[in-house]
Structure formats: C-alpha cells, structure tokens
N, C-alpha and C positions, 0 to 999 in steps of 0.2 A: 391452821389459819382460814377460815371462817368465808365456805368458796361462792361467788354472785348466785342470786335464788334461780335467776333467766337457764342459768349453767351447767344445775344440779340434774345431773338421771333423777328419778322420779324414784323412790321405793312404795312396793304393793303393803298400805296399810292396810290389804281385805287379809292376811295372812298371817299369820303369828312369825313372828320376826329369832325366836328359837327355836319352832321349827325349824324353820326357811336355813335356814345357816349352822345347823350344829355343822361341826364338825369335830371329827373326836381324834386327836393326839394325847396319846401316853405318859406321862412320869410328866409334865408338859410343866412350867415352875414361873407362866409368867403370863402373866394376863393381857390384853390389846380390844380395848372397849371403844367403840362404829361412834360414829354423832349421834345415830337412834339409842344406839346405851343396850346395842350387845354385845356380851364376848367371846371372846376370843383364845381359845386355854393356847397358848403356843414354849419353845427353846428362847433361851435368852441365844443360849452357845449359833443354836442357827440362825435368828435377826444379826447377832454381832457377826457373823462368819458372810453375810451379805447384802449386811448395810453400813458403810462406815458410823451413818446417824445412827442407826440402833445403840451402837458399838459406845463411839462419845457418847450417844446419851443415858448408857447404863453403865459405864463408870463409876457416873454421878453419882451422888446420893438421893435416891428420891425424894419427891414430895411429901407430904403424910394429911393433902386438899382428896383423896380417894381411898374411902376404907379397901382394907388387903378383902377378895372373897376366894374364902378356903386356904387362907393362908398365902393367898399370891393378890404376890402386887399387880396393878391395872397400871396404865398406860393408856390415857384417851384422846384416841388421835381425832380428828375434824374429818373421815372419808365416815360410808355407809355403810352399813354392813354387811350389804351385797357387794358394794364393793371390792371390803376389807373378803369376799368369803374366799370369794378372786385369785381376789392377790396370796388366801393362808393359803390357796389349796397347788398353786405353782410355786411353793414354795418345798412341800415334801412329795415326796411320792409316789403318788395319789392318784389319778386320771385329772388331769385343770380342768374347775371348774368353767363353761365356754359363756361369757356375752351373748349378750344375744342386740345387742349394738354396736356401731363405731362409735358411741358417745362414749358409751363402754369401753369401749377398750381406750379409746387417748384418755379419758380419766384414769383408769389402770398404767398408764403408760405417765401416766401426769403423778401420778404418784410412787413414783419406784423414783421419776426422774424429784423429787419430795427427798423422799428418805434416802438415795442415791444409790442403788439398789440397779446397779449396771447390767446384771448379768440376767438378773429376773424381767428387764426392761429390756434385752435383746433379741429375751427367749419369745415374751412378746409377742415384738417385731413379726418374727419369724414364725407363727402361726400366724401372722397376718398371711405373709406373704404365701407361706403352700392353703391356704386362702380354707385355716382352722378355725381362725377367728373373724368378723365383720370385716370387709372394710366398708368402704362412702359409694354409696352407688344413686344415676345419675344425679339430679340438682344438694343433695344434701352435700356435695364436695363440703358449697360455703359454706354450712352453718360446719363440717368440720374445721374449711379452713381458720373460722371463729373459735373455734374450742382453741386448737394447737396453740391457735402465736398468741393465744393468751395467756398460752403454759411452757410456751418457750416447747413445744417439741419440732423443734427443726427438721428433720426431712418429713413430719406427720402434714407441719404448715404449706414444704417446699410440694408436697403430691397434691394433696389439697389444691395448690393453687392453680397447677399442670390442669386438670379435674377439671377444675372451672371453666378453663377456654373453652371447653365441648357446649358451653351452652352461653346462651346471652348474658349479662352483665342485669338483666334488671326488677325490677319490684317481684315481678313474676316470679323470674327464680329464684329467687331469694329468700320472697315467701318470709316461715318464721321466721327464721335464722338469723334475719336482721338485726335480732333483738337484743341477736347471742355475741354481738359486732363488738370489740373497744370500735373506739371514732377514727383512730391510727392507725389501726388493722385494715379498715372498712379500705382510709387511703391508700395504706401499699399495695392493696389488691387491685383497688382499679389501678395506678400506676405497672405494677407487675402484669397487668393487662395491654396496657401501652405501649412497655418496653416491648412488650413478645409481640405488636402487633409489626411496632414500625422496624423490625428485626427480619419480619417474617416480608412485609413492605420492599425494605432491599436487598435482599435474597431472590424475590420476583425482578425485582429490576438488574437486576444485575445477570437475570436470563432472558429477558429482554436487549441486552447488548448482541452485537453478532458482530464484533473482535475478535479477531485469536488471538489466541486463543481457548477463549470463552466455550462453553458449553451447546450454546445454541447453532455454533459457527456450521453447524454441520448440517439443517438446516433453512441457506440461503441459494436459493438458485429454484425456493418454484417461480412455476413458470404466470407471468401475468399481474403478480400479486404488487402488489403498490403501497406504502405507508402511508397512512391516516396521516393528517395533518400532524397530532396532539401526540402519534410518538417518531414523529421521527425524533424525537434530543436523541431518544438509544442508540439512535444508528448513526452509521454516514450517510452519504449519499452514495445512491445507488447498489447498495447493500440493505435487503431488505426478510423478513424471518414474514414466511407464510400467515396471510390472516386467520386462517383458523388459533394453531399455533398463540400466534401473537394476544388473538383477545380470550383465552384462557391467562394466557398472565397480569396481563394489564387487566384486565375486567373481578380478577381476584384482589391483582395491588388493589383495586382502586373501595373496591366495596371494603380491606380492612383500614380503610383512610376514616371511610366513612363510613360506619359499621361497629366501629373497635367493640360498646357497647349491648348494643342490635342485637348484635348474628355472635353465633361460637365463631372461633375463627380460622383461618381458612388453616384444611389440615394437608399432611402428605397425600393421603388416601382419595379426600376429595378435588385434587389437582390430575387425580393418573384417571379417574373413574370422566372427566367428562376427557381429557386428554386419549382412552380411546373410544371414548365417544365420536370427538372432532375425529378423531382420524377414521375410521371408518365412515364418516360422512367426507372425507375426501378420498376416497379410495378410488377416483375416477385416474389420481395425477398419478402418474409415474413415479416422479420426482419425490414424493411426500413419500408416496406407499416403501421406495427399495430403500427410503432414509432408515424411515420404521424397522423395514425389515429386521435392518442392519445395526442400528447403533438405537431404538424406539425401547428398548429394556433397560439396559444400561441410561439413558437421556432420563428414564424416569425414575432408576435408583439414583443419581445424583442427584435428579431435580427432591425426592419423599426425604438422601439425607441432611443436602444446606438447607431445605428450609426445619427439620428435626434438629441439625445446630443453632439453628439460630433464634432458634422458641430454648433449648434446655441452657444457653448460655445466659439467658436475662435468670434471676434466682430475686427473691423477696426481701429488702430492708431486714425484716429478723433474722436471716440469712443469714446476711453481708454485714448485719451490726455483731452478732457474732464467736461469727467465725475471726471479722474485728481483732476482738476480745481476744480469742483463743491469740493473737499473732502479738498484740499490743493493748493487755491488760490494762480497767482504770478502775477507780473507784469510784469513776462517775456512768453511770450505767444508761440511766435511763429518765425522766425529767414528767412527773406521776405519773409511771405507770409508759408512757410513751418513746418510745430510742430517742436521743437528740441529735435532732438538726447541728443543734449549737457546737456540739463534741463532736461530729463524723456528717461535717457535711454534706465532703467526697462523694458519699459515701447512693450517696443520693438520686445521681445522676447514673448509675451502677446495672 
C-alpha cells in the first residue's frame, strides 16, 4: 500500500543505498525489495516464524512479475530501504540499527502491525521505553499523534495525545505537523483535549467543596476569610476555604474553561508549586500553618492523584473504537478512513 507523500520519512539520496543498507545474511533464500529498489536477503523460515502475514504469503504460489535475483524469489514491499534495514536488523541476532527519529519508530511499528510481527513490535516499544530508541520531544507530540492515529497505533496515539496536553493546541505548536493530520484525527485530538479539561475542572471543583468528608474540609477555620460571591455556590453558609487556597483552585478551574486550546492544561505539579508559594506567603496564619504541617503533604498528594485520574480516564476516539471492536467485531469499521459515528455514536461522549 502506498503511503501518503507527506507522511513518508525521507531517504538521503546522496548516499548509495546499496552501500548504506547492506546487511549480510548467509544462506538466504528470499529477497525482500524496498520501495526504492534496494534488495535484502533474508530467510523464508524466519519471516514465516515472526510474521503470520509472510507465512501465509510464502505458502502461496509467487507471482512472476518480479525476476529472480541470483535464483532467489523477490517480494516487493512498500517500505523504503532505511526502514527495512532497521526492521531486518531486529530479526537477526545482531545489534539492531537505531532509528534516528521518533517518526521512523512509528513507521517501524506500523510495518510490524501491517505484517503481523507482534514480537518485533513489542521489542521496538521496549526499546523506546528503555530510552534506546527515540521518543517524541516537545511539540513533536502533535505530529506523532497524527502519524500514530493514521497508522492505527493505539498505544502511541494515546501517549502522544497526552503529551500534547503540555502545550497549547495552536497553529504555532502544530507547525508543519498540521499537514500530517487527517481531518477526523484533528477533531479527535481537540475532543480529547476538551474532555480532559472538563474532567480536570470537575476535579478542582470537588476540592472547592468543604462539606465533610471532602478532602478540603480540613482547611475550614482560617480566621477572617469570607467567601466571594462567585464562590458561594461551592460551600454552605459559614464554612469557607482560606482565600489563598480558594483562589488557586478556582483560578485554575476558570483557566481550564477559558484557555483549553490556547494554553497548556493544568498539571498537578503546577498546582503544587502554587500551593507551596501561597502557604509560604500565608505563614502568619497559625491555623493554616498547623493544617499544612500536619496534613499539607497528604492533601497535595490526594489532589495530584485525583487530577491524574481525571486526565487518565479520558481516551482518544481511536482507542475507544478499537477496544470496542475487540469486544464487538464488525465488518464496517470506518467510513472513508474515519471511524464512523453512525456505527458507534455512543463512544463520542466517552
């Protein structure tokens, strides 16, 4: 299958492909040929062992459209030579060739998925987790999401989507990666971000509640604090949070509502820093100082945990669709390459 032009990793035409990608495999009995016509000699038995796709393919009579090379049959593949060199190096007991960008890691994973190389795909993911293969850096997460979603790589789509939350979803952040997005994928990322923000707002508003046994009940009693009119809806008459704490929670909640796309989403570490700065400035209050000394660390840990849970419970639409298909297989998965709202309308709100 031919890849979209703007998603293909470039090949350096200034270097001789045959010299750059040569990998000696003795007693090979098959040639796999890249899209840029570089031949790799491999063993049929090894391909059949790691890939049910090739096992079935090689069990069939081979077409005669490719002339044998040195008496060996040739199988034409759609991946380029640089990608196949890395992939072949992972099939044999040699030191694997390291991809030099996360984009190439994604194309490797996509090739493994296409050829049903489950164990090789797991090895690549393990190399990424160990730091031996590149991972997305900074706003590269947006392009990583675009590529991963287009290839149906669910773990990478989820990981990239969560990484994008640390940056504004603006034209400046998307950059050249915007060209890589399918229309449905860009909408899905925006919906994912909005659902994460909504969950974070709900979490913060739960900490603005002071009714027992809520986690913020421990702060009721700061002398001299009275709630602002905009905050009275969060608490019963007579029970108030200290102004400094209420301002942190309510301001972050308001920012999430108003700046969901123009700013990074609130993180637990951001709020902890604001908390520590505010309690230090409020050090003259004996009540708050005592609560902080006794319960401050536990309170912050609980807030961080709840915020993390609020973000983690949201998933991309691609993940929901594929998980749903595993439980309820259906021959009609997509409409023109986009997950169908008509097939799974209930998943849009998750």
